[in-house]
C-alpha positions as CSV (number, residue, x, y, z in Angstrom):
1,A,0.1,0.1,0.2
2,A,2.9,2.5,0.7
3,G,4.1,1.7,-2.5
4,A,1.1,2.6,-4.2
5,F,0.7,5.6,-2.3
6,S,4.2,7.0,-3.2
7,T,3.8,6.2,-6.5
8,A,0.4,8.1,-6.8
9,V,1.9,11.0,-4.9
10,A,5.3,11.0,-7.2
11,G,4.0,10.7,-10.7
12,P,2.0,14.3,-10.4
13,V,4.9,16.0,-8.6
14,M,7.2,14.6,-11.0
15,G,5.0,16.1,-13.8
16,W,4.5,19.3,-12.3
17,I,8.5,19.5,-11.9
18,N,8.8,18.9,-15.6
19,T,6.3,21.2,-17.0
20,T,7.6,23.9,-14.4
21,Y,11.4,23.8,-14.8
22,G,11.7,21.4,-17.9
23,A,12.6,17.7,-18.6
24,A,16.8,18.2,-17.9
25,N,15.8,19.3,-14.3
26,V,13.1,16.7,-13.1
27,L,16.1,14.6,-11.5
28,P,18.3,17.0,-9.7
29,V,15.3,18.6,-8.2
30,W,13.6,15.6,-7.2
31,A,16.8,14.2,-6.0
32,V,16.8,16.8,-3.1
33,L,13.8,14.8,-1.2
34,P,16.3,12.5,-0.1
35,L,18.5,14.7,1.3
36,A,16.1,16.8,2.7
37,I,14.9,13.1,4.4
38,A,17.9,12.5,6.0
39,L,18.8,15.9,7.1
40,I,15.5,16.0,8.9
41,F,16.0,12.3,10.4
42,G,19.7,13.4,11.5
43,I,18.2,16.3,13.4
44,V,15.6,14.0,14.9
45,H,18.6,11.1,15.9
46,R,20.7,14.2,17.8
47,V,17.9,15.9,19.6
48,D,17.0,12.3,21.0
49,R,20.5,11.6,21.6
50,A,20.9,15.3,23.7
51,R,17.8,14.8,25.6
52,G,18.7,11.0,26.7
53,Y,15.9,9.4,24.8
54,R,14.4,6.2,26.6
55,I,11.9,3.9,25.4
56,E,8.2,4.6,27.3
57,R,6.1,1.6,28.1
58,V,2.7,2.0,27.9
59,D,0.6,-0.6,30.5
60,A,-2.9,-1.5,29.0
């Protein structure tokens, strides 16, 4: 399901990038996404380590 959803989102976004910036710029613009995601998760990781992240247990 996640793959189908990501394909449904990626197709129109890549089409918009193609019409807005041209076919030669689709890959360079699209390649920024993994870098942004890695940066966000890196920041979350550093914040968790700095605050002494511990697993919370939820008792039912």
